[in-house]
ROKE-948949 format. One record per residue (C-alpha): x, y, z; residue number from 1. Coordinates in Angstrom, 1 decimal. Example, Ala and Ser with C-alpha at 12.3 -4.5 7.8 and 13.67 -1.06 7.14 Angstrom:
REM residues 2
<atom <12.3 -4.5 7.8> 1>
<atom <13.7 -1.1 7.1> 2>
END
This chain:
REM residues 564
<atom <30.4 -2.5 28.2> 1>
<atom <29.4 -0.8 31.6> 2>
<atom <30.4 2.6 30.1> 3>
<atom <28.4 1.3 27.0> 4>
<atom <25.1 0.5 29.2> 5>
<atom <25.3 3.8 30.9> 6>
<atom <25.2 5.6 27.5> 7>
<atom <21.9 4.1 26.8> 8>
<atom <20.4 7.6 28.0> 9>
<atom <21.1 10.4 25.8> 10>
<atom <22.1 13.8 27.1> 11>
<atom <18.7 15.3 26.8> 12>
<atom <17.8 12.4 29.5> 13>
<atom <15.7 10.2 26.9> 14>
<atom <16.1 6.6 26.5> 15>
<atom <18.4 5.9 23.5> 16>
<atom <16.2 2.9 21.4> 17>
<atom <19.0 3.0 18.3> 18>
<atom <22.1 2.6 20.5> 19>
<atom <20.6 0.1 22.5> 20>
<atom <19.6 -1.6 19.5> 21>
<atom <23.2 -1.7 18.5> 22>
<atom <24.6 -3.1 21.4> 23>
<atom <22.0 -6.0 21.7> 24>
<atom <22.9 -6.9 18.0> 25>
<atom <26.7 -6.7 19.2> 26>
<atom <26.2 -8.9 22.2> 27>
<atom <24.0 -11.2 19.7> 28>
<atom <26.8 -11.5 17.1> 29>
<atom <29.3 -12.6 19.8> 30>
<atom <26.9 -14.4 21.9> 31>
<atom <27.6 -12.5 25.0> 32>
<atom <24.7 -13.6 27.2> 33>
<atom <25.5 -12.2 30.2> 34>
<atom <26.1 -8.7 28.8> 35>
<atom <23.1 -9.3 27.0> 36>
<atom <20.8 -10.0 30.0> 37>
<atom <22.7 -6.8 31.8> 38>
<atom <21.5 -4.7 29.1> 39>
<atom <17.8 -6.5 29.7> 40>
<atom <17.9 -5.8 33.2> 41>
<atom <18.2 -2.0 32.4> 42>
<atom <15.5 -2.0 30.3> 43>
<atom <13.5 -3.2 33.3> 44>
<atom <15.0 -0.8 35.7> 45>
<atom <14.4 2.0 33.3> 46>
<atom <10.7 0.8 33.0> 47>
<atom <11.4 0.4 29.2> 48>
<atom <9.0 -1.9 27.4> 49>
<atom <11.1 -3.3 24.5> 50>
<atom <9.3 -2.6 21.0> 51>
<atom <9.5 -5.0 17.7> 52>
<atom <12.8 -3.3 17.1> 53>
<atom <14.5 -3.8 20.8> 54>
<atom <12.5 -7.2 21.3> 55>
<atom <13.8 -8.5 18.0> 56>
<atom <17.6 -8.0 19.5> 57>
<atom <16.5 -9.6 22.7> 58>
<atom <15.2 -12.4 21.4> 59>
<atom <18.4 -12.8 18.7> 60>
<atom <20.3 -12.6 22.0> 61>
<atom <18.7 -15.4 24.0> 62>
<atom <18.4 -17.5 21.0> 63>
<atom <21.9 -17.4 19.7> 64>
<atom <22.6 -18.2 23.7> 65>
<atom <20.8 -21.5 23.9> 66>
<atom <17.8 -19.9 25.8> 67>
<atom <15.1 -20.3 23.3> 68>
<atom <12.5 -20.1 26.4> 69>
<atom <13.9 -16.7 27.4> 70>
<atom <13.3 -15.7 23.9> 71>
<atom <9.8 -16.7 23.5> 72>
<atom <8.6 -15.1 26.9> 73>
<atom <10.6 -11.7 25.6> 74>
<atom <8.4 -12.2 22.3> 75>
<atom <5.2 -12.5 24.1> 76>
<atom <5.5 -9.9 26.0> 77>
<atom <5.6 -7.3 23.0> 78>
<atom <2.7 -4.7 23.5> 79>
<atom <2.1 -4.8 19.5> 80>
<atom <3.8 -7.5 17.3> 81>
<atom <4.8 -6.8 14.0> 82>
<atom <6.1 -9.1 11.3> 83>
<atom <9.9 -8.5 12.0> 84>
<atom <9.3 -9.6 15.8> 85>
<atom <8.0 -12.4 14.5> 86>
<atom <10.3 -13.6 12.1> 87>
<atom <12.8 -13.4 14.7> 88>
<atom <10.9 -15.9 16.9> 89>
<atom <10.5 -18.0 14.0> 90>
<atom <13.9 -17.8 12.8> 91>
<atom <14.9 -18.9 16.5> 92>
<atom <13.2 -21.9 16.7> 93>
<atom <14.1 -22.6 13.2> 94>
<atom <17.8 -22.7 14.1> 95>
<atom <17.6 -24.7 17.3> 96>
<atom <15.4 -27.6 15.3> 97>
<atom <12.1 -26.9 17.3> 98>
<atom <10.2 -27.2 13.6> 99>
<atom <7.0 -28.0 15.1> 100>
<atom <7.3 -25.1 17.3> 101>
<atom <7.8 -22.8 14.2> 102>
<atom <4.8 -24.6 12.3> 103>
<atom <2.5 -23.7 15.3> 104>
<atom <3.7 -20.3 16.0> 105>
<atom <3.2 -19.5 12.0> 106>
<atom <-0.4 -21.2 12.5> 107>
<atom <-1.3 -18.4 15.4> 108>
<atom <-0.3 -15.8 12.6> 109>
<atom <-4.0 -14.9 11.8> 110>
<atom <-5.1 -14.9 15.3> 111>
<atom <-2.8 -11.9 16.0> 112>
<atom <-4.5 -8.4 16.4> 113>
<atom <-3.9 -6.7 14.2> 114>
<atom <-3.3 -9.8 11.8> 115>
<atom <0.2 -10.0 10.5> 116>
<atom <1.3 -10.8 7.0> 117>
<atom <3.9 -13.0 6.2> 118>
<atom <6.9 -12.1 4.4> 119>
<atom <10.0 -13.6 2.5> 120>
<atom <12.3 -14.2 5.6> 121>
<atom <8.7 -16.1 7.0> 122>
<atom <8.4 -18.2 4.0> 123>
<atom <12.2 -18.9 4.2> 124>
<atom <12.1 -20.0 7.9> 125>
<atom <8.7 -22.3 7.0> 126>
<atom <10.8 -24.1 4.4> 127>
<atom <13.1 -25.2 6.5> 128>
<atom <10.6 -26.3 9.1> 129>
<atom <8.3 -28.4 6.4> 130>
<atom <11.2 -30.1 5.1> 131>
<atom <12.3 -31.3 8.8> 132>
<atom <8.8 -32.6 9.8> 133>
<atom <6.4 -35.2 8.7> 134>
<atom <3.7 -33.7 6.6> 135>
<atom <1.8 -31.5 9.3> 136>
<atom <-2.0 -31.4 9.9> 137>
<atom <-4.2 -29.8 7.3> 138>
<atom <-4.9 -26.8 9.0> 139>
<atom <-1.0 -26.1 8.9> 140>
<atom <-1.1 -27.0 5.2> 141>
<atom <-3.9 -23.9 5.0> 142>
<atom <-1.9 -21.7 6.7> 143>
<atom <1.3 -22.0 4.5> 144>
<atom <-0.6 -22.2 1.4> 145>
<atom <-2.1 -18.8 2.6> 146>
<atom <1.2 -17.5 3.3> 147>
<atom <2.9 -18.5 -0.2> 148>
<atom <-0.6 -17.0 -1.6> 149>
<atom <0.2 -13.6 0.1> 150>
<atom <3.8 -13.6 -1.4> 151>
<atom <2.7 -15.3 -4.5> 152>
<atom <5.4 -17.9 -3.8> 153>
<atom <4.3 -20.2 -6.8> 154>
<atom <7.3 -22.5 -6.4> 155>
<atom <7.0 -23.2 -3.0> 156>
<atom <3.2 -23.3 -3.0> 157>
<atom <3.5 -25.8 -5.5> 158>
<atom <5.7 -27.7 -3.6> 159>
<atom <3.3 -27.6 -0.8> 160>
<atom <0.4 -28.9 -3.2> 161>
<atom <2.6 -31.6 -4.6> 162>
<atom <3.5 -32.7 -1.4> 163>
<atom <-0.4 -32.9 0.0> 164>
<atom <-1.2 -34.9 -3.1> 165>
<atom <1.7 -37.5 -2.6> 166>
<atom <0.9 -38.1 1.1> 167>
<atom <-2.9 -38.4 0.1> 168>
<atom <-3.9 -36.1 2.6> 169>
<atom <-7.7 -35.6 3.2> 170>
<atom <-8.6 -32.8 0.4> 171>
<atom <-11.6 -31.5 3.0> 172>
<atom <-13.1 -28.0 1.5> 173>
<atom <-11.0 -26.1 3.5> 174>
<atom <-8.0 -27.4 2.0> 175>
<atom <-9.6 -27.6 -1.3> 176>
<atom <-10.3 -23.7 -1.3> 177>
<atom <-6.6 -22.8 -0.1> 178>
<atom <-5.2 -24.2 -3.2> 179>
<atom <-7.7 -22.6 -5.2> 180>
<atom <-7.1 -19.6 -3.8> 181>
<atom <-3.4 -19.9 -3.6> 182>
<atom <-3.3 -20.8 -7.4> 183>
<atom <-5.9 -17.9 -8.3> 184>
<atom <-3.7 -15.2 -6.3> 185>
<atom <-0.4 -16.1 -7.7> 186>
<atom <-2.2 -15.6 -11.3> 187>
<atom <-2.3 -19.1 -12.2> 188>
<atom <-6.2 -19.0 -13.1> 189>
<atom <-6.6 -21.5 -16.0> 190>
<atom <-5.2 -24.1 -13.4> 191>
<atom <-7.3 -22.6 -10.7> 192>
<atom <-10.4 -22.8 -12.6> 193>
<atom <-9.8 -26.4 -13.6> 194>
<atom <-9.5 -27.3 -9.6> 195>
<atom <-12.7 -25.5 -9.2> 196>
<atom <-14.6 -27.0 -11.7> 197>
<atom <-13.5 -30.5 -10.5> 198>
<atom <-14.9 -29.9 -7.2> 199>
<atom <-17.9 -32.0 -6.4> 200>
<atom <-19.1 -29.3 -3.7> 201>
<atom <-18.4 -25.5 -4.3> 202>
<atom <-19.1 -23.0 -1.3> 203>
<atom <-18.9 -19.4 -1.1> 204>
<atom <-15.1 -19.4 -0.3> 205>
<atom <-14.5 -21.3 -3.5> 206>
<atom <-16.5 -18.9 -5.7> 207>
<atom <-15.0 -15.8 -3.8> 208>
<atom <-11.4 -17.1 -4.2> 209>
<atom <-11.9 -17.2 -7.8> 210>
<atom <-13.9 -14.0 -8.0> 211>
<atom <-11.1 -12.3 -6.4> 212>
<atom <-8.2 -13.8 -8.4> 213>
<atom <-10.3 -12.8 -11.8> 214>
<atom <-10.5 -9.5 -10.4> 215>
<atom <-7.0 -9.1 -9.1> 216>
<atom <-5.7 -9.7 -12.8> 217>
<atom <-8.2 -7.4 -14.5> 218>
<atom <-10.4 -10.4 -15.8> 219>
<atom <-13.7 -8.4 -14.7> 220>
<atom <-15.9 -9.9 -17.4> 221>
<atom <-15.0 -13.8 -16.2> 222>
<atom <-15.3 -12.8 -12.4> 223>
<atom <-18.9 -11.5 -13.2> 224>
<atom <-20.0 -14.6 -15.2> 225>
<atom <-19.0 -16.7 -12.0> 226>
<atom <-21.0 -14.1 -9.5> 227>
<atom <-23.9 -14.4 -12.0> 228>
<atom <-23.8 -18.9 -11.9> 229>
<atom <-24.3 -18.5 -7.9> 230>
<atom <-28.3 -18.6 -7.3> 231>
<atom <-27.8 -16.8 -3.9> 232>
<atom <-24.7 -15.5 -3.3> 233>
<atom <-23.7 -14.5 0.2> 234>
<atom <-23.1 -10.8 1.6> 235>
<atom <-19.5 -11.6 1.3> 236>
<atom <-19.3 -12.6 -2.0> 237>
<atom <-21.4 -9.3 -2.8> 238>
<atom <-18.7 -7.2 -1.2> 239>
<atom <-15.8 -9.0 -2.9> 240>
<atom <-17.1 -8.4 -6.4> 241>
<atom <-18.1 -4.8 -5.6> 242>
<atom <-14.6 -4.2 -4.0> 243>
<atom <-13.3 -5.9 -7.3> 244>
<atom <-15.4 -3.8 -9.6> 245>
<atom <-14.1 -0.5 -7.5> 246>
<atom <-10.3 -1.7 -7.5> 247>
<atom <-11.0 -2.1 -11.7> 248>
<atom <-12.6 1.4 -11.7> 249>
<atom <-15.7 -0.1 -13.1> 250>
<atom <-17.5 2.5 -11.0> 251>
<atom <-20.6 2.6 -12.7> 252>
<atom <-21.0 -1.3 -12.6> 253>
<atom <-20.4 -0.8 -8.6> 254>
<atom <-23.3 1.4 -8.3> 255>
<atom <-25.6 -0.9 -10.6> 256>
<atom <-24.6 -3.9 -8.0> 257>
<atom <-25.0 -2.0 -5.1> 258>
<atom <-28.7 -1.5 -6.2> 259>
<atom <-29.3 -4.9 -7.3> 260>
<atom <-28.1 -6.0 -4.0> 261>
<atom <-30.1 -4.0 -1.9> 262>
<atom <-33.1 -5.0 -4.2> 263>
<atom <-32.5 -8.3 -3.2> 264>
<atom <-32.9 -8.0 0.6> 265>
<atom <-29.3 -7.7 1.6> 266>
<atom <-28.1 -4.8 4.2> 267>
<atom <-24.8 -3.5 3.5> 268>
<atom <-22.2 -4.2 6.4> 269>
<atom <-19.1 -2.2 7.1> 270>
<atom <-17.2 -4.4 4.6> 271>
<atom <-19.5 -3.0 1.9> 272>
<atom <-19.3 0.7 2.8> 273>
<atom <-15.4 0.7 2.9> 274>
<atom <-15.7 -1.0 -0.6> 275>
<atom <-18.1 1.2 -2.1> 276>
<atom <-16.8 4.8 -0.6> 277>
<atom <-14.1 5.0 -3.5> 278>
<atom <-16.9 4.9 -6.1> 279>
<atom <-18.3 8.0 -4.4> 280>
<atom <-14.8 9.4 -4.4> 281>
<atom <-14.0 8.9 -8.2> 282>
<atom <-17.2 10.3 -8.9> 283>
<atom <-16.3 13.1 -6.7> 284>
<atom <-19.8 13.0 -5.1> 285>
<atom <-19.8 14.6 -2.0> 286>
<atom <-23.3 14.4 -0.9> 287>
<atom <-23.4 10.5 -1.6> 288>
<atom <-20.2 10.0 0.5> 289>
<atom <-21.8 12.1 3.5> 290>
<atom <-25.0 9.7 3.1> 291>
<atom <-22.9 6.8 3.4> 292>
<atom <-21.4 8.1 6.5> 293>
<atom <-24.6 8.9 8.1> 294>
<atom <-25.9 5.4 7.2> 295>
<atom <-22.6 3.9 9.1> 296>
<atom <-23.3 5.9 12.3> 297>
<atom <-26.8 4.6 12.5> 298>
<atom <-25.9 1.1 11.5> 299>
<atom <-22.9 1.6 14.2> 300>
<atom <-20.4 0.8 11.3> 301>
<atom <-18.5 4.1 11.5> 302>
<atom <-16.1 3.0 14.1> 303>
<atom <-14.7 0.2 11.8> 304>
<atom <-11.3 1.0 11.1> 305>
<atom <-11.7 0.2 7.2> 306>
<atom <-15.0 2.3 7.1> 307>
<atom <-13.2 5.3 9.0> 308>
<atom <-10.4 5.1 6.8> 309>
<atom <-12.2 5.1 3.6> 310>
<atom <-14.0 7.9 5.0> 311>
<atom <-11.2 9.9 5.6> 312>
<atom <-9.9 9.4 2.0> 313>
<atom <-12.9 10.2 0.3> 314>
<atom <-13.7 13.5 2.2> 315>
<atom <-9.9 14.5 1.7> 316>
<atom <-10.2 13.8 -2.1> 317>
<atom <-13.6 15.6 -2.3> 318>
<atom <-11.5 18.7 -0.3> 319>
<atom <-13.6 18.3 2.8> 320>
<atom <-10.9 18.2 5.1> 321>
<atom <-12.6 19.4 8.1> 322>
<atom <-15.1 16.1 7.2> 323>
<atom <-12.0 13.9 7.3> 324>
<atom <-10.6 15.0 10.5> 325>
<atom <-14.0 14.7 12.5> 326>
<atom <-13.7 11.2 11.3> 327>
<atom <-10.1 10.8 12.7> 328>
<atom <-10.9 12.4 15.8> 329>
<atom <-14.2 10.5 16.7> 330>
<atom <-11.9 7.2 15.5> 331>
<atom <-11.4 5.2 18.9> 332>
<atom <-8.4 3.0 19.3> 333>
<atom <-6.5 4.4 16.1> 334>
<atom <-4.9 2.2 14.5> 335>
<atom <-1.9 2.7 11.7> 336>
<atom <-3.9 2.8 8.6> 337>
<atom <-6.0 5.6 10.7> 338>
<atom <-3.5 7.6 11.3> 339>
<atom <-1.5 6.8 7.8> 340>
<atom <-5.2 8.1 6.0> 341>
<atom <-5.2 11.3 7.7> 342>
<atom <-1.6 12.1 7.1> 343>
<atom <-1.7 11.2 3.4> 344>
<atom <-4.9 13.9 3.1> 345>
<atom <-2.9 16.6 4.1> 346>
<atom <0.2 15.4 2.2> 347>
<atom <-1.8 15.3 -0.9> 348>
<atom <-3.4 18.7 -0.1> 349>
<atom <0.6 19.9 0.1> 350>
<atom <0.4 20.4 3.9> 351>
<atom <3.9 19.0 4.6> 352>
<atom <3.5 20.8 8.5> 353>
<atom <0.5 19.5 9.5> 354>
<atom <1.6 15.7 8.1> 355>
<atom <4.8 16.0 9.5> 356>
<atom <2.9 16.9 13.1> 357>
<atom <0.4 13.9 13.0> 358>
<atom <3.1 11.7 12.4> 359>
<atom <5.1 12.7 15.2> 360>
<atom <1.7 12.6 17.1> 361>
<atom <1.4 9.0 15.8> 362>
<atom <4.9 8.2 17.0> 363>
<atom <4.3 9.8 20.4> 364>
<atom <0.8 7.7 20.8> 365>
<atom <3.0 4.6 20.3> 366>
<atom <1.8 3.6 17.1> 367>
<atom <4.7 2.2 14.7> 368>
<atom <4.6 3.2 11.1> 369>
<atom <4.5 0.7 8.3> 370>
<atom <5.7 1.1 4.5> 371>
<atom <2.6 3.0 3.7> 372>
<atom <2.6 5.7 6.6> 373>
<atom <6.6 6.2 5.2> 374>
<atom <4.9 6.3 1.8> 375>
<atom <2.6 9.2 2.8> 376>
<atom <5.2 11.4 4.9> 377>
<atom <7.8 11.3 2.5> 378>
<atom <5.2 12.3 -0.1> 379>
<atom <4.7 15.4 2.2> 380>
<atom <8.2 16.2 2.1> 381>
<atom <8.4 16.1 -1.4> 382>
<atom <5.4 18.1 -1.9> 383>
<atom <6.9 20.9 0.1> 384>
<atom <10.6 20.4 -0.7> 385>
<atom <11.9 19.3 2.9> 386>
<atom <15.2 17.6 1.4> 387>
<atom <17.0 17.1 4.8> 388>
<atom <13.7 16.1 6.8> 389>
<atom <13.1 13.4 4.1> 390>
<atom <16.2 12.0 4.0> 391>
<atom <16.2 11.8 7.9> 392>
<atom <13.1 9.8 8.0> 393>
<atom <14.1 7.5 5.1> 394>
<atom <16.9 6.3 6.6> 395>
<atom <15.3 5.7 10.1> 396>
<atom <13.1 3.3 8.1> 397>
<atom <15.6 0.4 8.5> 398>
<atom <17.5 1.3 11.6> 399>
<atom <14.6 2.2 14.0> 400>
<atom <11.7 0.5 12.6> 401>
<atom <13.0 -2.7 10.7> 402>
<atom <11.5 -1.7 7.5> 403>
<atom <13.0 -2.0 4.4> 404>
<atom <12.8 0.5 1.7> 405>
<atom <10.5 0.0 -1.3> 406>
<atom <10.5 1.5 -4.6> 407>
<atom <8.2 4.1 -3.5> 408>
<atom <10.1 5.2 -0.8> 409>
<atom <13.0 5.3 -3.6> 410>
<atom <10.7 7.4 -5.8> 411>
<atom <10.0 9.9 -2.8> 412>
<atom <13.4 10.7 -2.1> 413>
<atom <14.1 11.1 -5.7> 414>
<atom <11.2 13.1 -6.1> 415>
<atom <12.3 15.7 -3.0> 416>
<atom <15.7 16.2 -4.7> 417>
<atom <14.3 16.9 -8.0> 418>
<atom <11.8 19.6 -7.1> 419>
<atom <14.4 21.3 -5.1> 420>
<atom <16.4 21.7 -7.9> 421>
<atom <19.1 19.1 -6.9> 422>
<atom <18.6 17.2 -10.7> 423>
<atom <22.4 16.0 -10.7> 424>
<atom <22.1 14.6 -7.0> 425>
<atom <18.9 13.0 -8.0> 426>
<atom <20.4 11.2 -10.9> 427>
<atom <23.3 10.2 -9.0> 428>
<atom <21.0 8.6 -6.1> 429>
<atom <18.8 6.8 -8.7> 430>
<atom <21.8 5.4 -10.5> 431>
<atom <23.0 4.1 -7.0> 432>
<atom <20.0 2.6 -5.6> 433>
<atom <20.4 -1.1 -4.4> 434>
<atom <17.3 -2.3 -6.8> 435>
<atom <16.4 -1.5 -10.2> 436>
<atom <14.4 1.7 -10.3> 437>
<atom <11.1 1.5 -11.5> 438>
<atom <8.8 4.0 -13.9> 439>
<atom <8.0 5.7 -10.6> 440>
<atom <10.9 6.6 -9.7> 441>
<atom <12.2 7.8 -13.3> 442>
<atom <8.9 9.7 -13.6> 443>
<atom <9.8 11.7 -10.2> 444>
<atom <12.8 12.8 -12.0> 445>
<atom <11.0 13.7 -15.1> 446>
<atom <8.6 16.1 -13.3> 447>
<atom <11.8 17.3 -11.4> 448>
<atom <13.1 18.2 -15.2> 449>
<atom <10.1 19.4 -16.4> 450>
<atom <9.8 22.0 -13.6> 451>
<atom <13.5 23.3 -14.1> 452>
<atom <13.3 23.2 -17.8> 453>
<atom <16.2 20.9 -18.2> 454>
<atom <15.9 19.4 -21.7> 455>
<atom <19.0 16.8 -21.5> 456>
<atom <18.0 15.3 -18.5> 457>
<atom <14.6 15.3 -19.5> 458>
<atom <15.6 13.6 -23.1> 459>
<atom <18.2 11.1 -20.8> 460>
<atom <15.0 9.9 -18.2> 461>
<atom <12.3 10.0 -20.9> 462>
<atom <14.6 7.7 -23.0> 463>
<atom <14.4 5.3 -20.1> 464>
<atom <10.5 5.6 -19.6> 465>
<atom <9.5 4.8 -23.1> 466>
<atom <11.4 1.9 -22.9> 467>
<atom <9.9 0.6 -19.6> 468>
<atom <6.4 1.9 -20.1> 469>
<atom <6.4 2.6 -24.0> 470>
<atom <2.1 3.0 -24.2> 471>
<atom <2.1 5.9 -21.1> 472>
<atom <1.0 9.0 -22.9> 473>
<atom <1.7 11.1 -20.1> 474>
<atom <5.8 10.7 -20.5> 475>
<atom <5.4 11.7 -24.3> 476>
<atom <3.1 14.6 -23.3> 477>
<atom <5.7 16.0 -20.5> 478>
<atom <8.8 15.6 -22.8> 479>
<atom <7.1 17.4 -25.7> 480>
<atom <6.2 20.4 -23.1> 481>
<atom <9.8 20.8 -22.2> 482>
<atom <10.6 21.1 -25.8> 483>
<atom <7.9 23.4 -26.2> 484>
<atom <8.8 25.5 -23.6> 485>
<atom <12.6 26.1 -24.4> 486>
<atom <11.5 26.7 -27.9> 487>
<atom <12.6 23.5 -29.4> 488>
<atom <10.0 23.1 -31.9> 489>
<atom <11.4 20.8 -34.2> 490>
<atom <12.0 17.8 -31.2> 491>
<atom <8.5 18.5 -29.8> 492>
<atom <7.3 18.0 -33.3> 493>
<atom <9.0 14.8 -33.2> 494>
<atom <7.8 13.2 -29.7> 495>
<atom <4.2 14.2 -31.4> 496>
<atom <5.0 12.3 -34.4> 497>
<atom <6.5 9.3 -32.3> 498>
<atom <3.3 9.3 -30.6> 499>
<atom <1.1 9.0 -33.6> 500>
<atom <3.2 6.1 -35.1> 501>
<atom <2.3 4.2 -32.1> 502>
<atom <-1.1 4.7 -32.5> 503>
<atom <-1.5 6.5 -29.0> 504>
<atom <-4.1 8.6 -28.2> 505>
<atom <-4.5 10.4 -25.1> 506>
<atom <-7.9 9.8 -23.1> 507>
<atom <-9.7 13.3 -22.9> 508>
<atom <-9.7 15.1 -19.6> 509>
<atom <-13.4 15.4 -17.8> 510>
<atom <-14.7 16.2 -14.5> 511>
<atom <-18.2 16.4 -13.0> 512>
<atom <-20.1 18.6 -11.1> 513>
<atom <-22.7 17.9 -8.5> 514>
<atom <-26.3 19.6 -9.4> 515>
<atom <-30.0 19.2 -8.3> 516>
<atom <-30.3 17.2 -11.3> 517>
<atom <-27.4 14.6 -10.1> 518>
<atom <-23.7 14.3 -12.0> 519>
<atom <-23.2 16.4 -14.7> 520>
<atom <-20.0 15.4 -16.7> 521>
<atom <-17.8 17.4 -18.7> 522>
<atom <-15.2 16.2 -21.8> 523>
<atom <-12.4 18.1 -22.9> 524>
<atom <-13.4 19.5 -26.4> 525>
<atom <-17.1 18.6 -26.4> 526>
<atom <-19.2 20.5 -28.5> 527>
<atom <-22.4 18.9 -27.8> 528>
<atom <-22.9 19.3 -24.0> 529>
<atom <-26.0 21.7 -23.8> 530>
<atom <-24.5 23.6 -21.3> 531>
<atom <-21.3 24.3 -23.0> 532>
<atom <-21.7 27.9 -23.6> 533>
<atom <-22.7 28.9 -19.7> 534>
<atom <-19.8 27.1 -18.9> 535>
<atom <-17.4 28.5 -21.0> 536>
<atom <-18.6 31.9 -19.8> 537>
<atom <-18.1 31.0 -16.3> 538>
<atom <-14.7 29.8 -16.8> 539>
<atom <-13.4 33.0 -19.1> 540>
<atom <-15.1 34.9 -16.3> 541>
<atom <-12.9 32.5 -13.3> 542>
<atom <-10.1 33.1 -15.5> 543>
<atom <-10.2 36.6 -15.2> 544>
<atom <-10.5 36.8 -11.7> 545>
<atom <-7.2 34.9 -11.4> 546>
<atom <-5.4 36.8 -14.0> 547>
<atom <-6.2 39.8 -11.7> 548>
<atom <-5.1 38.2 -8.3> 549>
<atom <-1.9 37.5 -10.3> 550>
<atom <-2.0 34.4 -12.0> 551>
<atom <0.4 33.5 -15.0> 552>
<atom <-1.2 31.5 -17.4> 553>
<atom <1.1 28.5 -19.0> 554>
<atom <0.6 28.0 -22.4> 555>
<atom <1.1 24.0 -22.0> 556>
<atom <0.9 21.4 -25.0> 557>
<atom <-2.5 20.9 -26.0> 558>
<atom <-3.0 17.0 -25.3> 559>
<atom <-5.5 16.2 -27.8> 560>
<atom <-3.8 18.1 -30.9> 561>
<atom <-1.3 16.0 -30.6> 562>
<atom <-2.9 12.9 -31.5> 563>
<atom <-5.5 14.8 -33.7> 564>
END
């Protein structure tokens, strides 16, 4: 063990976090408390502050040796706790039958900075704790229902609700609202609405829970009906409704509701600005986005992490990367979502080098990545064809950060292999995934087959996509194009006929341009636009310039003719 502890310093003189984690895990598995304390002492001597990864291992060492007090001390000293270390402490309490302490720790979850969201391990620990103590205080009931709502764990939440009813616990407004919110978030909207209608006194939270529930599941009209029932909605309700409209791509309604809110005398706050910016991003309205930015600066909202993130995203989508970087540079106390936003900005622009550099800067600054960060970084690798780099980052997710890869991450790896021309390896990788591949994963492969013109592989993948999402016209278009480019006209026509039989119609492509008269929209195939001749002339002129510069036009399948 002495030699192993000495090896914690690598050949370059840096502390080896991964090796230390493996040693601590070994100590925990075999209840080697003395050796675990030696490693802990070594960390102190080296001035290494345990991060969530190492601290969770230490918590496990002390817990399995019965020293729960020391486990909690290690937990409390973590600079920036995440759900991974939180679960380790929660499991430690539960394994020693300290269920009241486990519930008390859970009740503090929302007070952590940044606030932590529970996962399936959190819920399993809570289930054990709740089954071992008398019904807890209503505040804990609210916390547990919040956790179930976040995880959409309908079965467990219903158990909690039944226990509340059986025990005749006081159903104060906070408990009622948490029950309604739980059922609404889990999709039991009819039951949530019946509970809502039975309430003697409804408040802003009650309406907000129902509106958010309807918006989450796409029932926008029902949500708007509830909103219109309110005599004087609070600003939080306006914000929830605006955010819901934006999430459901009802962007024209967002602009109308914003105008209505201003006319009613409400002053937009940080939440309002973060909610409305995606609408200006959708309309590619850079001018209005800059006006929102100016308003944020004048009203001290620009430092808000959600406003900063929305501005970075909006500017990036408008191609204004310089503006995105200015917002990023001026944001103090950069959180993981701010770092992720700027990494995504470069990833979507195909600038993998800058995205990876920023990722390295983020780690050097002591900010731990989250699952969305890894999606952004892996996307950058995918666009640049950095296969080995992507594999290394993917492998580090679980080993170094305790993050279980999700389908989005597997899709990125499938995509990077396919784009690099390693199609056979990509298919083998997908077939051996530990979780069932979804449309995103198969779609990444289909894109690779399209780039390489691999008909057989394209057919194999598209057959699966037609089963998973039979109404997605994009899959039919891509497969028909693969056939057309390889001169398999008969097969391409069969794909077109299949689309017709299923009544599928591609939504016409359209775009906007910002002029002195406002936003002007152009729809593909539109012959009625008054500026059609000038627009076509300008496009042909630009095409001529592009051809002179060496651009080769690839004649793809006319999507509109497929369903004409």
